LOBADO-53107 format. One record per residue (C-alpha): residue number from 1; x, y, z. Coordinates in nm, 3 decimals. Example, Ala and Ser with C-alpha at 12.3 -4.5 7.8 and 13.67 -1.06 7.14 Angstrom:
REM residues 2
tiza / px / py / pz
1 / 1.230 / -0.450 / 0.780
2 / 1.367 / -0.106 / 0.714
//
This chain:
REM residues 504
tiza / px / py / pz
1 / 15.065 / 13.311 / 3.898
2 / 14.889 / 13.063 / 4.128
3 / 15.126 / 13.112 / 4.422
4 / 15.069 / 13.484 / 4.408
5 / 14.695 / 13.441 / 4.394
6 / 14.699 / 13.193 / 4.678
7 / 14.922 / 13.422 / 4.880
8 / 14.670 / 13.703 / 4.839
9 / 14.385 / 13.474 / 4.930
10 / 14.565 / 13.346 / 5.239
11 / 14.607 / 13.700 / 5.362
12 / 14.240 / 13.782 / 5.306
13 / 14.111 / 13.475 / 5.490
14 / 14.202 / 13.583 / 5.846
15 / 13.991 / 13.893 / 5.795
16 / 13.705 / 13.682 / 5.658
17 / 13.729 / 13.442 / 5.946
18 / 13.731 / 13.727 / 6.196
19 / 13.417 / 13.878 / 6.041
20 / 13.245 / 13.540 / 6.043
21 / 13.328 / 13.487 / 6.408
22 / 13.202 / 13.835 / 6.490
23 / 12.873 / 13.755 / 6.312
24 / 12.836 / 13.431 / 6.502
25 / 12.910 / 13.606 / 6.831
26 / 12.655 / 13.877 / 6.759
27 / 12.394 / 13.612 / 6.679
28 / 12.462 / 13.435 / 7.006
29 / 12.440 / 13.760 / 7.203
30 / 12.108 / 13.838 / 7.035
31 / 11.979 / 13.495 / 7.129
32 / 12.065 / 13.560 / 7.494
33 / 11.896 / 13.902 / 7.475
34 / 11.572 / 13.753 / 7.349
35 / 11.278 / 13.671 / 7.573
36 / 11.264 / 13.305 / 7.667
37 / 10.929 / 13.136 / 7.599
38 / 10.830 / 12.796 / 7.733
39 / 10.562 / 12.575 / 7.583
40 / 10.329 / 12.647 / 7.875
41 / 10.377 / 13.021 / 7.826
42 / 10.308 / 12.990 / 7.454
43 / 9.986 / 12.799 / 7.526
44 / 9.866 / 13.070 / 7.766
45 / 9.931 / 13.338 / 7.505
46 / 9.761 / 13.134 / 7.233
47 / 9.452 / 13.066 / 7.445
48 / 9.402 / 13.440 / 7.495
49 / 9.509 / 13.571 / 7.155
50 / 9.457 / 13.294 / 6.900
51 / 9.183 / 13.394 / 6.649
52 / 9.044 / 13.040 / 6.659
53 / 9.007 / 13.046 / 7.037
54 / 8.860 / 13.396 / 7.028
55 / 8.587 / 13.281 / 6.789
56 / 8.522 / 12.969 / 6.997
57 / 8.507 / 13.174 / 7.316
58 / 8.257 / 13.416 / 7.159
59 / 8.041 / 13.121 / 7.052
60 / 8.054 / 12.994 / 7.410
61 / 7.949 / 13.334 / 7.543
62 / 7.667 / 13.354 / 7.287
63 / 7.521 / 13.019 / 7.396
64 / 7.556 / 13.107 / 7.763
65 / 7.375 / 13.436 / 7.715
66 / 7.098 / 13.265 / 7.515
67 / 7.042 / 13.026 / 7.805
68 / 7.053 / 13.313 / 8.053
69 / 6.792 / 13.498 / 7.848
70 / 6.569 / 13.190 / 7.834
71 / 6.591 / 13.138 / 8.210
72 / 6.511 / 13.506 / 8.262
73 / 6.206 / 13.473 / 8.036
74 / 6.069 / 13.199 / 8.265
75 / 6.041 / 13.444 / 8.552
76 / 5.754 / 13.687 / 8.604
77 / 5.752 / 13.969 / 8.355
78 / 5.607 / 14.311 / 8.434
79 / 5.491 / 14.557 / 8.172
80 / 5.316 / 14.891 / 8.180
81 / 5.150 / 15.048 / 7.878
82 / 5.033 / 15.408 / 7.904
83 / 4.816 / 15.598 / 7.656
84 / 4.808 / 15.954 / 7.793
85 / 4.559 / 16.092 / 7.543
86 / 4.353 / 15.962 / 7.261
87 / 4.086 / 16.141 / 7.055
88 / 3.859 / 16.012 / 6.783
89 / 3.566 / 16.155 / 6.586
90 / 3.363 / 15.917 / 6.376
91 / 3.039 / 15.911 / 6.179
92 / 2.898 / 15.573 / 6.095
93 / 2.569 / 15.403 / 6.026
94 / 2.413 / 15.256 / 6.336
95 / 2.210 / 14.946 / 6.252
96 / 2.033 / 14.954 / 6.587
97 / 1.862 / 15.288 / 6.517
98 / 1.892 / 15.275 / 6.138
99 / 2.047 / 15.617 / 6.129
100 / 2.381 / 15.778 / 6.078
101 / 2.539 / 15.874 / 6.404
102 / 2.840 / 16.086 / 6.495
103 / 3.053 / 16.019 / 6.803
104 / 3.340 / 16.200 / 6.968
105 / 3.560 / 16.026 / 7.221
106 / 3.852 / 16.139 / 7.432
107 / 4.020 / 15.885 / 7.653
108 / 4.336 / 15.796 / 7.838
109 / 4.430 / 15.465 / 7.999
110 / 4.707 / 15.255 / 8.142
111 / 4.755 / 14.880 / 8.115
112 / 4.959 / 14.693 / 8.377
113 / 5.040 / 14.327 / 8.312
114 / 5.212 / 14.056 / 8.515
115 / 5.281 / 13.739 / 8.318
116 / 5.423 / 13.414 / 8.450
117 / 5.499 / 13.107 / 8.235
118 / 5.454 / 12.767 / 8.402
119 / 5.737 / 12.538 / 8.293
120 / 5.578 / 12.224 / 8.432
121 / 5.263 / 12.242 / 8.216
122 / 5.366 / 12.495 / 7.946
123 / 5.083 / 12.722 / 8.062
124 / 5.088 / 13.098 / 8.107
125 / 4.921 / 13.286 / 8.390
126 / 4.868 / 13.659 / 8.358
127 / 4.724 / 13.928 / 8.579
128 / 4.599 / 14.227 / 8.381
129 / 4.467 / 14.558 / 8.513
130 / 4.332 / 14.826 / 8.281
131 / 4.253 / 15.164 / 8.432
132 / 4.126 / 15.454 / 8.225
133 / 3.918 / 15.765 / 8.183
134 / 3.674 / 15.826 / 7.895
135 / 3.478 / 16.127 / 7.774
136 / 3.235 / 16.025 / 7.498
137 / 2.960 / 16.219 / 7.312
138 / 2.692 / 16.061 / 7.091
139 / 2.483 / 16.262 / 6.845
140 / 2.190 / 16.019 / 6.870
141 / 2.142 / 16.060 / 7.243
142 / 2.289 / 16.408 / 7.255
143 / 2.456 / 16.302 / 7.578
144 / 2.811 / 16.313 / 7.704
145 / 2.933 / 16.028 / 7.921
146 / 3.233 / 16.079 / 8.145
147 / 3.390 / 15.853 / 8.399
148 / 3.664 / 15.625 / 8.524
149 / 3.684 / 15.251 / 8.472
150 / 3.901 / 14.969 / 8.599
151 / 3.914 / 14.613 / 8.472
152 / 4.114 / 14.358 / 8.673
153 / 4.140 / 14.003 / 8.535
154 / 4.332 / 13.681 / 8.596
155 / 4.388 / 13.471 / 8.285
156 / 4.520 / 13.118 / 8.231
157 / 4.610 / 12.974 / 7.891
158 / 4.688 / 12.601 / 7.897
159 / 4.782 / 12.399 / 7.586
160 / 4.636 / 12.046 / 7.582
161 / 4.731 / 11.715 / 7.416
162 / 5.068 / 11.840 / 7.287
163 / 5.433 / 11.848 / 7.392
164 / 5.577 / 12.099 / 7.637
165 / 5.741 / 12.357 / 7.414
166 / 5.888 / 12.556 / 7.703
167 / 6.071 / 12.255 / 7.847
168 / 6.198 / 12.146 / 7.507
169 / 6.334 / 12.490 / 7.418
170 / 6.505 / 12.520 / 7.756
171 / 6.665 / 12.177 / 7.720
172 / 6.784 / 12.261 / 7.370
173 / 6.960 / 12.573 / 7.493
174 / 7.119 / 12.377 / 7.778
175 / 7.252 / 12.121 / 7.532
176 / 7.372 / 12.397 / 7.299
177 / 7.570 / 12.551 / 7.585
178 / 7.714 / 12.214 / 7.686
179 / 7.811 / 12.149 / 7.325
180 / 7.978 / 12.491 / 7.306
181 / 8.170 / 12.415 / 7.626
182 / 8.282 / 12.081 / 7.486
183 / 8.380 / 12.246 / 7.160
184 / 8.585 / 12.504 / 7.349
185 / 8.769 / 12.230 / 7.535
186 / 8.827 / 12.033 / 7.214
187 / 8.957 / 12.342 / 7.036
188 / 9.185 / 12.410 / 7.331
189 / 9.333 / 12.061 / 7.305
190 / 9.369 / 12.095 / 6.929
191 / 9.539 / 12.431 / 6.983
192 / 9.774 / 12.272 / 7.235
193 / 9.877 / 12.014 / 6.977
194 / 9.913 / 12.273 / 6.702
195 / 10.114 / 12.510 / 6.922
196 / 10.334 / 12.224 / 7.046
197 / 10.411 / 12.118 / 6.690
198 / 10.498 / 12.473 / 6.588
199 / 10.691 / 12.528 / 6.910
200 / 10.907 / 12.220 / 6.860
201 / 10.950 / 12.303 / 6.493
202 / 11.100 / 12.637 / 6.596
203 / 11.320 / 12.448 / 6.840
204 / 11.427 / 12.216 / 6.558
205 / 11.528 / 12.520 / 6.356
206 / 11.717 / 12.659 / 6.655
207 / 11.900 / 12.330 / 6.695
208 / 11.968 / 12.313 / 6.323
209 / 12.118 / 12.661 / 6.344
210 / 12.331 / 12.563 / 6.643
211 / 12.447 / 12.243 / 6.470
212 / 12.528 / 12.442 / 6.156
213 / 12.716 / 12.693 / 6.368
214 / 12.917 / 12.417 / 6.534
215 / 12.988 / 12.262 / 6.194
216 / 13.105 / 12.600 / 6.070
217 / 13.338 / 12.643 / 6.367
218 / 13.471 / 12.288 / 6.319
219 / 13.532 / 12.358 / 5.953
220 / 13.705 / 12.680 / 6.048
221 / 13.943 / 12.481 / 6.268
222 / 14.013 / 12.231 / 5.992
223 / 14.071 / 12.521 / 5.753
224 / 14.325 / 12.671 / 5.992
225 / 14.499 / 12.333 / 6.014
226 / 14.532 / 12.288 / 5.639
227 / 14.632 / 12.652 / 5.598
228 / 14.920 / 12.606 / 5.836
229 / 15.022 / 12.288 / 5.660
230 / 15.016 / 12.451 / 5.318
231 / 15.214 / 12.748 / 5.442
232 / 15.466 / 12.507 / 5.593
233 / 15.483 / 12.313 / 5.267
234 / 15.357 / 11.992 / 5.429
235 / 15.036 / 11.963 / 5.226
236 / 14.957 / 12.031 / 4.865
237 / 14.791 / 12.358 / 4.776
238 / 14.499 / 12.166 / 4.622
239 / 14.394 / 12.079 / 4.975
240 / 14.354 / 12.450 / 5.038
241 / 14.101 / 12.478 / 4.758
242 / 13.890 / 12.198 / 4.907
243 / 13.917 / 12.349 / 5.255
244 / 13.797 / 12.687 / 5.126
245 / 13.507 / 12.519 / 4.948
246 / 13.410 / 12.327 / 5.260
247 / 13.427 / 12.644 / 5.469
248 / 13.213 / 12.837 / 5.222
249 / 12.959 / 12.554 / 5.210
250 / 12.924 / 12.534 / 5.588
251 / 12.896 / 12.912 / 5.613
252 / 12.621 / 12.912 / 5.348
253 / 12.440 / 12.635 / 5.533
254 / 12.465 / 12.837 / 5.856
255 / 12.313 / 13.142 / 5.687
256 / 12.033 / 12.932 / 5.535
257 / 11.949 / 12.793 / 5.877
258 / 11.924 / 13.148 / 6.010
259 / 11.667 / 13.233 / 5.743
260 / 11.468 / 12.915 / 5.816
261 / 11.463 / 12.994 / 6.187
262 / 11.339 / 13.348 / 6.132
263 / 11.060 / 13.227 / 5.898
264 / 10.953 / 12.957 / 6.146
265 / 10.956 / 13.209 / 6.428
266 / 10.729 / 13.450 / 6.238
267 / 10.478 / 13.175 / 6.162
268 / 10.482 / 13.067 / 6.526
269 / 10.413 / 13.422 / 6.647
270 / 10.116 / 13.453 / 6.413
271 / 9.978 / 13.120 / 6.537
272 / 9.981 / 13.212 / 6.905
273 / 9.881 / 13.575 / 6.849
274 / 10.210 / 13.750 / 6.933
275 / 10.346 / 14.060 / 6.766
276 / 10.590 / 13.991 / 6.486
277 / 10.823 / 14.245 / 6.643
278 / 10.858 / 14.055 / 6.972
279 / 11.200 / 13.893 / 7.005
280 / 11.171 / 13.547 / 7.158
281 / 11.358 / 13.221 / 7.187
282 / 11.179 / 12.895 / 7.267
283 / 11.289 / 12.704 / 7.574
284 / 11.157 / 12.348 / 7.546
285 / 11.186 / 12.068 / 7.794
286 / 11.263 / 11.761 / 7.585
287 / 11.387 / 11.541 / 7.865
288 / 11.236 / 11.203 / 7.792
289 / 11.150 / 10.960 / 8.068
290 / 11.030 / 10.614 / 7.981
291 / 10.652 / 10.608 / 8.014
292 / 10.479 / 10.274 / 8.054
293 / 10.134 / 10.276 / 7.898
294 / 9.869 / 10.013 / 7.965
295 / 9.681 / 9.999 / 7.637
296 / 9.359 / 9.865 / 7.795
297 / 9.366 / 10.142 / 8.057
298 / 9.431 / 10.403 / 7.789
299 / 9.136 / 10.285 / 7.578
300 / 8.906 / 10.284 / 7.882
301 / 9.008 / 10.641 / 7.966
302 / 8.949 / 10.750 / 7.608
303 / 8.601 / 10.595 / 7.587
304 / 8.512 / 10.737 / 7.927
305 / 8.644 / 11.090 / 7.888
306 / 8.652 / 11.189 / 7.522
307 / 8.424 / 11.486 / 7.470
308 / 8.347 / 11.394 / 7.110
309 / 8.141 / 11.102 / 7.240
310 / 7.932 / 11.336 / 7.452
311 / 7.888 / 11.560 / 7.148
312 / 7.756 / 11.263 / 6.949
313 / 7.517 / 11.184 / 7.236
314 / 7.397 / 11.546 / 7.233
315 / 7.345 / 11.513 / 6.859
316 / 7.122 / 11.209 / 6.917
317 / 6.921 / 11.388 / 7.186
318 / 6.877 / 11.692 / 6.960
319 / 6.753 / 11.462 / 6.685
320 / 6.497 / 11.325 / 6.931
321 / 6.369 / 11.680 / 6.978
322 / 6.329 / 11.710 / 6.603
323 / 6.126 / 11.388 / 6.610
324 / 5.899 / 11.534 / 6.879
325 / 5.837 / 11.842 / 6.665
326 / 5.779 / 11.630 / 6.358
327 / 5.520 / 11.416 / 6.534
328 / 5.344 / 11.738 / 6.638
329 / 5.276 / 11.826 / 6.274
330 / 4.902 / 11.809 / 6.203
331 / 4.847 / 11.676 / 6.554
332 / 4.532 / 11.660 / 6.758
333 / 4.568 / 11.933 / 7.017
334 / 4.368 / 12.171 / 7.224
335 / 4.381 / 12.489 / 7.426
336 / 4.202 / 12.576 / 7.748
337 / 4.149 / 12.937 / 7.845
338 / 4.018 / 13.059 / 8.180
339 / 3.956 / 13.418 / 8.284
340 / 3.805 / 13.573 / 8.596
341 / 3.785 / 13.943 / 8.653
342 / 3.623 / 14.236 / 8.819
343 / 3.502 / 14.545 / 8.630
344 / 3.386 / 14.875 / 8.771
345 / 3.312 / 15.222 / 8.639
346 / 3.195 / 15.552 / 8.785
347 / 3.223 / 15.921 / 8.725
348 / 3.411 / 15.953 / 9.052
349 / 3.744 / 15.782 / 9.095
350 / 3.680 / 15.675 / 9.453
351 / 3.353 / 15.506 / 9.355
352 / 3.486 / 15.301 / 9.063
353 / 3.408 / 14.974 / 9.243
354 / 3.091 / 15.093 / 9.416
355 / 2.888 / 14.864 / 9.189
356 / 3.137 / 14.609 / 9.041
357 / 3.062 / 14.350 / 8.778
358 / 3.209 / 14.001 / 8.768
359 / 3.362 / 13.893 / 8.437
360 / 3.425 / 13.523 / 8.376
361 / 3.501 / 13.327 / 8.066
362 / 3.596 / 12.968 / 7.981
363 / 3.703 / 12.855 / 7.636
364 / 3.811 / 12.519 / 7.499
365 / 3.935 / 12.485 / 7.147
366 / 4.039 / 12.165 / 6.969
367 / 4.235 / 12.118 / 6.650
368 / 4.148 / 11.789 / 6.478
369 / 4.356 / 11.686 / 6.177
370 / 4.170 / 11.505 / 5.907
371 / 4.401 / 11.414 / 5.619
372 / 4.756 / 11.525 / 5.535
373 / 4.828 / 11.298 / 5.237
374 / 5.105 / 11.114 / 5.426
375 / 5.316 / 11.423 / 5.499
376 / 5.354 / 11.352 / 5.871
377 / 5.440 / 10.988 / 5.819
378 / 5.713 / 11.068 / 5.566
379 / 5.863 / 11.341 / 5.780
380 / 5.873 / 11.108 / 6.080
381 / 6.058 / 10.845 / 5.877
382 / 6.308 / 11.106 / 5.757
383 / 6.373 / 11.223 / 6.115
384 / 6.410 / 10.864 / 6.238
385 / 6.670 / 10.809 / 5.964
386 / 6.860 / 11.113 / 6.096
387 / 6.851 / 10.969 / 6.448
388 / 6.988 / 10.639 / 6.324
389 / 7.261 / 10.825 / 6.140
390 / 7.356 / 10.997 / 6.465
391 / 7.376 / 10.660 / 6.641
392 / 7.603 / 10.528 / 6.368
393 / 7.821 / 10.838 / 6.407
394 / 7.850 / 10.762 / 6.778
395 / 7.963 / 10.405 / 6.714
396 / 8.206 / 10.523 / 6.449
397 / 8.350 / 10.783 / 6.687
398 / 8.407 / 10.511 / 6.947
399 / 8.590 / 10.294 / 6.694
400 / 8.800 / 10.589 / 6.578
401 / 8.901 / 10.663 / 6.936
402 / 9.010 / 10.304 / 6.994
403 / 9.197 / 10.298 / 6.664
404 / 9.378 / 10.627 / 6.735
405 / 9.486 / 10.518 / 7.083
406 / 9.619 / 10.186 / 6.954
407 / 9.817 / 10.367 / 6.682
408 / 9.966 / 10.614 / 6.929
409 / 10.061 / 10.326 / 7.160
410 / 10.249 / 10.152 / 6.878
411 / 10.417 / 10.477 / 6.773
412 / 10.542 / 10.539 / 7.128
413 / 10.697 / 10.194 / 7.148
414 / 10.870 / 10.248 / 6.815
415 / 10.989 / 10.597 / 6.906
416 / 11.146 / 10.476 / 7.230
417 / 11.362 / 10.241 / 7.026
418 / 11.447 / 10.516 / 6.778
419 / 11.558 / 10.749 / 7.059
420 / 11.802 / 10.488 / 7.190
421 / 11.938 / 10.424 / 6.842
422 / 11.966 / 10.797 / 6.767
423 / 12.147 / 10.863 / 7.095
424 / 12.401 / 10.589 / 7.023
425 / 12.439 / 10.715 / 6.666
426 / 12.534 / 11.062 / 6.793
427 / 12.794 / 10.910 / 7.026
428 / 12.940 / 10.701 / 6.746
429 / 12.938 / 10.990 / 6.500
430 / 13.113 / 11.218 / 6.750
431 / 13.382 / 10.959 / 6.819
432 / 13.425 / 10.895 / 6.447
433 / 13.460 / 11.265 / 6.376
434 / 13.715 / 11.314 / 6.655
435 / 13.924 / 11.020 / 6.529
436 / 13.919 / 11.141 / 6.171
437 / 13.998 / 11.496 / 6.280
438 / 14.321 / 11.359 / 6.427
439 / 14.387 / 11.174 / 6.102
440 / 14.322 / 11.499 / 5.917
441 / 14.570 / 11.680 / 6.139
442 / 14.827 / 11.409 / 6.068
443 / 14.771 / 11.436 / 5.693
444 / 14.612 / 11.091 / 5.660
445 / 14.272 / 11.225 / 5.551
446 / 14.161 / 11.475 / 5.288
447 / 13.943 / 11.775 / 5.360
448 / 13.668 / 11.629 / 5.145
449 / 13.660 / 11.312 / 5.357
450 / 13.655 / 11.514 / 5.681
451 / 13.360 / 11.712 / 5.550
452 / 13.170 / 11.388 / 5.503
453 / 13.222 / 11.294 / 5.867
454 / 13.120 / 11.642 / 5.978
455 / 12.796 / 11.614 / 5.779
456 / 12.730 / 11.274 / 5.931
457 / 12.773 / 11.416 / 6.282
458 / 12.535 / 11.704 / 6.208
459 / 12.276 / 11.467 / 6.064
460 / 12.293 / 11.234 / 6.365
461 / 12.263 / 11.523 / 6.609
462 / 11.959 / 11.657 / 6.427
463 / 11.806 / 11.309 / 6.400
464 / 11.841 / 11.264 / 6.775
465 / 11.672 / 11.598 / 6.841
466 / 11.390 / 11.506 / 6.601
467 / 11.342 / 11.167 / 6.772
468 / 11.306 / 11.336 / 7.113
469 / 11.059 / 11.589 / 6.975
470 / 10.856 / 11.319 / 6.798
471 / 10.830 / 11.127 / 7.124
472 / 10.716 / 11.436 / 7.317
473 / 10.454 / 11.513 / 7.052
474 / 10.328 / 11.155 / 7.054
475 / 10.296 / 11.167 / 7.434
476 / 10.093 / 11.485 / 7.393
477 / 9.882 / 11.310 / 7.131
478 / 9.816 / 11.025 / 7.375
479 / 9.711 / 11.277 / 7.639
480 / 9.468 / 11.436 / 7.394
481 / 9.331 / 11.099 / 7.282
482 / 9.271 / 10.972 / 7.637
483 / 9.242 / 11.293 / 7.843
484 / 9.490 / 11.132 / 8.078
485 / 9.847 / 11.246 / 8.141
486 / 10.059 / 10.931 / 8.158
487 / 10.369 / 11.132 / 8.249
488 / 10.202 / 11.269 / 8.563
489 / 9.958 / 10.979 / 8.610
490 / 9.659 / 11.208 / 8.646
491 / 9.342 / 11.289 / 8.450
492 / 9.337 / 11.594 / 8.225
493 / 9.083 / 11.873 / 8.263
494 / 9.106 / 12.081 / 7.944
495 / 8.913 / 12.377 / 8.086
496 / 8.917 / 12.401 / 8.464
497 / 8.695 / 12.710 / 8.491
498 / 8.479 / 12.688 / 8.184
499 / 8.170 / 12.831 / 8.359
500 / 8.371 / 13.144 / 8.434
501 / 8.481 / 13.162 / 8.073
502 / 8.123 / 13.140 / 7.948
503 / 8.022 / 13.431 / 8.174
504 / 8.312 / 13.662 / 8.087
//
């Protein structure tokens, strides 16, 4: 019974092996047909298409346009108001004559205004010209008055004894734009790290698939060896059962690795903003050169270049603005108004200024606070506490930067040792597998034992790949922490044309 069953199984296996090899070949052809994608290419795609970067870029554009609008508002503004026709009929009691009086008025006028804010003093200078025509009838006098009029005036409004609101608002918008630019650069670095991690994870899955494929082919060879031995009567048929189990296990592992790679690839495409239907294969450069890092130099670069420190400084400066506003609550302040003008009227347009009248006015108003029940004092203390909190955040950020750089430095030293150990482990595992494969061919080793050595080789190969990737990611982390590329020995500029980006 068993011989017959085994005989049937032996005759089915060549077909199974052929199908498996065809599947593997098709997979390899598909891999070659896919579009190759480097890490640099993935980063370019992610910067343009990543939802996070799109939102950050829109925030950058919003702050740039707000500053542009504020700068535009500091230039001379021109406005023209036209009232082509206006008519009114009114009956009211006139106290001067102690009688009810009816009036009818038809008029049209235009108002032209030029206004110029003065940034230096927070004043506003305006030139106003009002030209019009009026036709008015009064029941009391039973007269109709018609004529043209023109009123030209120069006005100055100057706040006194208070802070310059125009300068403060402009500086706030400048800091908001700078903060948005810094945030864009920080997000870009964070995206680079995130994309690199996902990129290398896909590569790990590719390598796992390739290792599983190689293990499957090796197991196929060992299966062929034991098959020939069993058919020749050299080995026991029980060895065939173990060989079939080993082959099925490695095939299942190969198929599982295919699924893992496809899932990782889909997640990676979503991250960088690619279509799920694009066929790609990642092409990493994991060549590792020994990089010597001076820890003191690295810390100096981090404290000098990290944009988070500038953001904390902006936070402190913004808090100072809040303190200025708080101190202006219930403050003693004043306002000075000056106006000089020329008014003329006449029935004839050409004679409007035949008998002009000078109009001048000067006004000074003062606001004197008397008692606020301690409101201003309490609000000032609250704002000062916020400023102190911002200073503490700055010191904490500095300590975190130093701590992170020191940790990365230690990790790099450890990973260099792990790479050397992993490389030697792969060499040893390969030699061990080759020796035991010969023993297996000679009948001195069981299929179960050979499978153990095959698994060890696969694990060591994958561990070596993981060690290289970990080192590359830690080098990238050091670059992000210090804004200095120790591989190229040059500073890092996260966004080389950020002003262009903010104006897109």
